[in-house]
Structure formats: structure tokens, C-alpha cells
C-alpha positions as YAML, in Angstrom:
chain: A
units: angstrom
residues:
- id: 1
  name: MET
  ca: [-0.06, -0.15, 0.00]
- id: 2
  name: PRO
  ca: [1.55, 3.36, -1.02]
- id: 3
  name: GLU
  ca: [2.41, 5.78, 1.91]
- id: 4
  name: GLY
  ca: [-0.44, 8.32, 1.38]
- id: 5
  name: GLN
  ca: [-2.96, 5.61, 1.29]
- id: 6
  name: ALA
  ca: [-1.95, 4.31, 4.60]
- id: 7
  name: GLY
  ca: [-2.25, 7.68, 6.07]
- id: 8
  name: GLN
  ca: [-5.82, 8.19, 4.72]
- id: 9
  name: ALA
  ca: [-6.74, 4.35, 5.79]
- id: 10
  name: ALA
  ca: [-5.84, 5.34, 9.59]
- id: 11
  name: GLY
  ca: [-7.51, 8.77, 9.23]
- id: 12
  name: ASN
  ca: [-10.80, 6.82, 8.58]
- id: 13
  name: ASP
  ca: [-10.63, 4.45, 11.35]
- id: 14
  name: PRO
  ca: [-13.81, 4.61, 13.22]
- id: 15
  name: LYS
  ca: [-12.55, 3.56, 16.56]
- id: 16
  name: ARG
  ca: [-9.74, 6.35, 16.42]
- id: 17
  name: GLU
  ca: [-12.20, 8.97, 15.43]
- id: 18
  name: GLU
  ca: [-14.39, 7.94, 18.45]
- id: 19
  name: ARG
  ca: [-11.53, 8.05, 20.83]
- id: 20
  name: ARG
  ca: [-10.69, 11.63, 19.25]
- id: 21
  name: ARG
  ca: [-14.30, 12.83, 19.90]
- id: 22
  name: ILE
  ca: [-14.35, 11.50, 23.46]
- id: 23
  name: ARG
  ca: [-10.99, 13.39, 24.28]
- id: 24
  name: ARG
  ca: [-12.20, 16.64, 22.49]
- id: 25
  name: ARG
  ca: [-15.45, 16.43, 24.71]
- id: 26
  name: ARG
  ca: [-13.76, 15.79, 27.93]
- id: 27
  name: ARG
  ca: [-11.28, 18.62, 27.17]
- id: 28
  name: LEU
  ca: [-14.08, 20.91, 26.56]
- id: 29
  name: ARG
  ca: [-15.98, 19.65, 29.90]
- id: 30
  name: LEU
  ca: [-12.84, 20.36, 31.61]
- id: 31
  name: LYS
  ca: [-12.53, 23.91, 30.25]
- id: 32
  name: VAL
  ca: [-16.27, 24.64, 31.15]
- id: 33
  name: ALA
  ca: [-15.71, 23.47, 34.67]
- id: 34
  name: LEU
  ca: [-12.87, 25.61, 35.16]
- id: 35
  name: LEU
  ca: [-10.60, 22.59, 36.04]
- id: 36
  name: GLY
  ca: [-7.15, 22.70, 34.63]
- id: 37
  name: ARG
  ca: [-4.36, 20.03, 34.50]
- id: 38
  name: SER
  ca: [-1.63, 19.79, 36.83]
- id: 39
  name: ARG
  ca: [0.75, 17.31, 38.53]
- id: 40
  name: GLY
  ca: [-1.75, 16.43, 41.35]
- id: 41
  name: GLY
  ca: [-4.54, 16.11, 38.67]
- id: 42
  name: GLN
  ca: [-7.31, 18.23, 37.85]
- id: 43
  name: THR
  ca: [-7.22, 21.62, 39.86]
- id: 44
  name: SER
  ca: [-8.90, 24.90, 39.86]
- id: 45
  name: LYS
  ca: [-7.60, 28.13, 41.36]
- id: 46
  name: ILE
  ca: [-8.96, 30.99, 43.32]
- id: 47
  name: HIS
  ca: [-7.77, 34.62, 43.26]
- id: 48
  name: PHE
  ca: [-8.54, 36.92, 45.76]
- id: 49
  name: ALA
  ca: [-8.37, 40.20, 47.05]
- id: 50
  name: ALA
  ca: [-8.63, 40.74, 50.92]
- id: 51
  name: ASP
  ca: [-8.53, 43.86, 53.28]
- id: 52
  name: ARG
  ca: [-6.35, 43.97, 56.40]
- id: 53
  name: LYS
  ca: [-8.83, 42.19, 58.51]
- id: 54
  name: CYS
  ca: [-8.60, 39.01, 56.40]
- id: 55
  name: ARG
  ca: [-12.03, 39.70, 55.04]
- id: 56
  name: PRO
  ca: [-12.65, 38.96, 51.16]
- id: 57
  name: LEU
  ca: [-13.35, 41.85, 48.70]
- id: 58
  name: GLY
  ca: [-13.11, 40.19, 45.48]
- id: 59
  name: LEU
  ca: [-12.48, 36.73, 43.70]
- id: 60
  name: VAL
  ca: [-12.23, 34.93, 40.59]
- id: 61
  name: LEU
  ca: [-11.97, 31.50, 39.59]
- id: 62
  name: THR
  ca: [-9.73, 30.06, 36.87]
- id: 63
  name: ALA
  ca: [-8.27, 26.72, 35.87]
- id: 64
  name: GLY
  ca: [-5.44, 25.41, 38.01]
- id: 65
  name: GLN
  ca: [-2.60, 25.86, 35.57]
- id: 66
  name: ALA
  ca: [-3.70, 29.66, 34.92]
- id: 67
  name: ALA
  ca: [-0.99, 32.07, 35.93]
- id: 68
  name: ASP
  ca: [-1.49, 34.67, 38.71]
- id: 69
  name: GLY
  ca: [-0.30, 37.83, 37.00]
- id: 70
  name: PRO
  ca: [-3.02, 38.10, 34.47]
- id: 71
  name: GLN
  ca: [-5.48, 37.62, 37.03]
- id: 72
  name: PHE
  ca: [-4.67, 40.75, 38.90]
- id: 73
  name: ILE
  ca: [-6.84, 43.32, 37.01]
- id: 74
  name: PRO
  ca: [-9.95, 41.10, 37.07]
- id: 75
  name: VAL
  ca: [-9.69, 40.46, 40.89]
- id: 76
  name: LEU
  ca: [-9.38, 44.28, 41.32]
- id: 77
  name: ALA
  ca: [-12.15, 44.98, 39.07]
- id: 78
  name: LYS
  ca: [-14.47, 42.79, 41.64]
- id: 79
  name: VAL
  ca: [-13.61, 44.99, 44.57]
- id: 80
  name: ARG
  ca: [-16.74, 46.79, 45.74]
- id: 81
  name: VAL
  ca: [-16.72, 48.22, 49.42]
- id: 82
  name: ARG
  ca: [-20.19, 49.65, 50.39]
- id: 83
  name: GLY
  ca: [-19.87, 52.65, 52.86]
- id: 84
  name: PRO
  ca: [-22.99, 53.98, 54.74]
- id: 85
  name: VAL
  ca: [-23.91, 56.51, 51.98]
- id: 86
  name: GLY
  ca: [-22.90, 57.01, 48.29]
- id: 87
  name: ARG
  ca: [-21.50, 54.62, 45.59]
- id: 88
  name: PRO
  ca: [-19.33, 51.81, 46.71]
- id: 89
  name: ARG
  ca: [-15.72, 52.26, 47.02]
- id: 90
  name: THR
  ca: [-13.90, 50.44, 44.18]
- id: 91
  name: ARG
  ca: [-10.36, 51.91, 44.66]
- id: 92
  name: PRO
  ca: [-8.33, 50.92, 47.55]
- id: 93
  name: GLY
  ca: [-5.35, 53.01, 48.82]
- id: 94
  name: ALA
  ca: [-2.86, 50.61, 48.30]
- id: 95
  name: VAL
  ca: [-2.24, 47.22, 46.94]
- id: 96
  name: ALA
  ca: [0.18, 44.60, 48.43]
- id: 97
  name: GLY
  ca: [1.12, 41.51, 46.33]
- id: 98
  name: ASP
  ca: [3.99, 39.22, 45.90]
- id: 99
  name: LYS
  ca: [6.63, 39.20, 42.88]
- id: 100
  name: ALA
  ca: [4.08, 37.17, 40.57]
- id: 101
  name: TYR
  ca: [2.07, 40.44, 40.14]
- id: 102
  name: SER
  ca: [5.05, 42.77, 39.32]
- id: 103
  name: SER
  ca: [4.26, 43.50, 35.38]
- id: 104
  name: ARG
  ca: [4.48, 46.46, 33.78]
- id: 105
  name: GLY
  ca: [0.98, 46.15, 32.84]
- id: 106
  name: ASN
  ca: [-0.26, 45.75, 36.47]
- id: 107
  name: ARG
  ca: [1.83, 48.77, 37.66]
- id: 108
  name: THR
  ca: [0.60, 51.04, 34.95]
- id: 109
  name: TYR
  ca: [-2.98, 49.91, 35.88]
- id: 110
  name: LEU
  ca: [-2.28, 50.80, 39.35]
- id: 111
  name: ARG
  ca: [-0.73, 53.94, 38.53]
- id: 112
  name: LYS
  ca: [-3.66, 55.04, 36.31]
- id: 113
  name: ARG
  ca: [-6.10, 54.57, 39.18]
- id: 114
  name: GLN
  ca: [-3.70, 56.28, 41.62]
- id: 115
  name: ILE
  ca: [-3.26, 53.50, 43.85]
- id: 116
  name: LYS
  ca: [-0.11, 52.70, 45.61]
- id: 117
  name: ALA
  ca: [1.77, 49.61, 44.47]
- id: 118
  name: VAL
  ca: [3.36, 47.72, 47.34]
- id: 119
  name: ILE
  ca: [4.83, 45.02, 45.05]
- id: 120
  name: PRO
  ca: [8.50, 44.10, 44.84]
- id: 121
  name: GLU
  ca: [10.30, 44.09, 41.60]
- id: 122
  name: LYS
  ca: [11.70, 40.66, 40.15]
- id: 123
  name: LYS
  ca: [15.13, 40.26, 39.82]
- id: 124
  name: ASP
  ca: [15.18, 39.73, 36.03]
- id: 125
  name: GLN
  ca: [13.10, 43.06, 35.64]
- id: 126
  name: ALA
  ca: [15.46, 44.86, 37.73]
- id: 127
  name: ALA
  ca: [18.57, 43.56, 35.93]
- id: 128
  name: ASN
  ca: [16.83, 44.53, 32.46]
- id: 129
  name: ARG
  ca: [15.97, 47.96, 33.73]
- id: 130
  name: LYS
  ca: [19.55, 48.74, 34.85]
- id: 131
  name: LYS
  ca: [20.72, 47.39, 31.57]
- id: 132
  name: LYS
  ca: [18.84, 50.16, 29.81]
- id: 133
  name: GLY
  ca: [20.95, 52.76, 32.00]
- id: 134
  name: SER
  ca: [18.92, 55.90, 32.11]
- id: 135
  name: ARG
  ca: [16.11, 55.06, 29.47]
- id: 136
  name: GLY
  ca: [15.30, 52.17, 32.04]
- id: 137
  name: GLY
  ca: [13.26, 54.37, 34.39]
- id: 138
  name: ARG
  ca: [13.54, 54.63, 38.00]
- id: 139
  name: PRO
  ca: [13.73, 51.86, 40.62]
- id: 140
  name: VAL
  ca: [10.59, 50.50, 41.83]
- id: 141
  name: GLY
  ca: [9.95, 51.42, 45.47]
- id: 142
  name: HIS
  ca: [7.68, 49.85, 48.01]
- id: 143
  name: ASP
  ca: [6.62, 50.19, 51.66]
- id: 144
  name: ALA
  ca: [8.39, 47.28, 53.48]
- id: 145
  name: ASP
  ca: [5.91, 47.69, 56.50]
- id: 146
  name: LEU
  ca: [3.08, 47.44, 54.28]
- id: 147
  name: TYR
  ca: [4.33, 44.68, 52.48]
- id: 148
  name: LYS
  ca: [4.63, 42.58, 55.59]
- id: 149
  name: GLU
  ca: [0.52, 42.64, 55.67]
- id: 150
  name: ARG
  ca: [0.20, 40.93, 52.27]
- id: 151
  name: ASN
  ca: [-0.31, 37.75, 54.25]
- id: 152
  name: THR
  ca: [-3.99, 38.54, 55.01]
- id: 153
  name: VAL
  ca: [-4.64, 36.72, 51.68]
- id: 154
  name: GLU
  ca: [-3.06, 33.56, 52.81]
- id: 155
  name: ARG
  ca: [-4.76, 33.78, 56.18]
- id: 156
  name: LEU
  ca: [-8.13, 34.45, 54.36]
- id: 157
  name: ILE
  ca: [-7.64, 31.05, 52.36]
- id: 158
  name: ASN
  ca: [-7.00, 29.28, 55.48]
- id: 159
  name: LYS
  ca: [-10.27, 30.60, 56.90]
- id: 160
  name: LEU
  ca: [-12.16, 29.39, 53.58]
- id: 161
  name: LYS
  ca: [-10.56, 26.04, 53.50]
- id: 162
  name: ALA
  ca: [-12.04, 25.42, 57.05]
- id: 163
  name: TRP
  ca: [-14.91, 24.15, 54.86]
- id: 164
  name: ARG
  ca: [-14.26, 20.94, 53.50]
- id: 165
  name: GLY
  ca: [-16.10, 21.29, 50.35]
- id: 166
  name: ILE
  ca: [-13.93, 24.48, 49.36]
- id: 167
  name: ALA
  ca: [-10.81, 22.86, 50.32]
- id: 168
  name: THR
  ca: [-11.42, 19.68, 48.27]
- id: 169
  name: ARG
  ca: [-13.89, 21.02, 45.45]
- id: 170
  name: TYR
  ca: [-16.31, 18.27, 45.31]
- id: 171
  name: ASP
  ca: [-18.58, 20.52, 43.27]
- id: 172
  name: LYS
  ca: [-18.79, 19.71, 39.50]
- id: 173
  name: THR
  ca: [-19.91, 22.93, 38.26]
- id: 174
  name: PRO
  ca: [-17.94, 26.24, 38.60]
- id: 175
  name: GLU
  ca: [-21.38, 28.00, 39.56]
- id: 176
  name: SER
  ca: [-21.96, 25.78, 42.48]
- id: 177
  name: TYR
  ca: [-18.42, 26.07, 43.83]
- id: 178
  name: LEU
  ca: [-18.55, 30.05, 43.33]
- id: 179
  name: ALA
  ca: [-21.54, 29.70, 45.32]
- id: 180
  name: GLY
  ca: [-19.91, 27.95, 48.19]
- id: 181
  name: LEU
  ca: [-17.32, 30.48, 48.05]
- id: 182
  name: HIS
  ca: [-19.43, 33.36, 48.15]
- id: 183
  name: LEU
  ca: [-21.49, 31.89, 51.05]
- id: 184
  name: ARG
  ca: [-18.37, 31.18, 53.07]
- id: 185
  name: ALA
  ca: [-16.98, 34.87, 52.36]
- id: 186
  name: SER
  ca: [-20.11, 36.38, 53.45]
- id: 187
  name: MET
  ca: [-20.19, 34.07, 56.63]
- id: 188
  name: ILE
  ca: [-16.65, 35.59, 57.31]
- id: 189
  name: TRP
  ca: [-17.96, 39.12, 56.81]
- id: 190
  name: ILE
  ca: [-20.91, 38.52, 59.20]
- id: 191
  name: LYS
  ca: [-18.81, 36.90, 61.73]
- id: 192
  name: ASP
  ca: [-16.36, 40.06, 61.80]
- id: 193
  name: LEU
  ca: [-19.20, 42.58, 61.53]
- id: 194
  name: THR
  ca: [-21.12, 41.10, 64.74]
- id: 195
  name: GLN
  ca: [-17.81, 40.90, 66.65]
- id: 196
  name: THR
  ca: [-16.93, 44.53, 66.11]
- id: 197
  name: ALA
  ca: [-20.50, 45.62, 66.89]
...
């Protein structure tokens, strides 16, 4: 059988086509469920913004392999803090984050909104800036005391994971998982507000 015909015969194999169709459906189902592949299996990732009292302000759910940096702006867009009167506050005074959020786009976004960035610069970014000389711009400064408080997000995640369903994600659909996250977040807010009252 000539080489071209052998390739066509393999392409017409119904079992092979069925396996491809099943793999495609499985990939689509995982994408819709916001589940991603990692070494540990299928995972999803929660991106949070929290205030200094470990209360959630905004959250975004993504697939497990999604990077942290691109989710910075969508998480900040979800922040809404209602005051006693007027519109909800959407612009915090400062944002503390780790080096994963140290990108030019994130810093530009914060500068445009007049928010103080408390994010250290990555070593490679500092080296590239120094390599450019005077064209590289000024070094990034950040408040070290304010940076020490960025662990509030980690403490918030520990509070959320007190619920086993959130820690292990038993829910199949992202909507039900997000509903559980919002329910637990509201419980954290209610508990904090009743203790301060």
C-alpha cells in the first residue's frame, strides 16, 4: 500500500475517530468546569483580594494552570466596598502583592487609578531596567511595613478552607463552587461585623 493511502486509511478508522471525539468532549468539559491539569490532577485556582482584617473583597475562579499575574486586574475590578452613603468604593489606597504580580501592565493599571503599588520588583526585571541605563526608568519602591501585611490573603484562604467542600472542590460546576465560596465569604464578613458591633 502506498504511503499516502496508509495515512488515509488510519484517518478513516472509526475507533480512532471515536477516541478523538471523546478526548475533545472531555477537554471541553474540563474547560467549562474551570478545571485545569497539573501534576496533582485536575485543579482550579481561586484568586482573591482581601482587606487588612482578612475579609474577602473580590474573587475570581480559574483553571489550575492559570498564572496569577493576568488575574490581577480582573480581581481588582471585582472589589466593591459599600459605605454608609454613596457609591461603593472601588479604589483601595494601596495594593500589596508578591512578585508574581510585578508586571509593567499591572503597575501601569495601578498608576492610572492612583493606587499605591506595594509589589517588589523581580530580579530579572531589575536587571533589564539597569541594563537600559537612564532609559530604564526609576527603580520600583515599595513600603516594607505595608508589604509585611500581604499575608492576609493567605490567612483568608485558610479561613475559607475550614469548609471541606471548598478545600477539596467536590462541586462539578464552577457556579456551585463559586456559590459556596461566596457563601463562606459572606459568613466571614458577618462574623467579623457582629464581633466589632
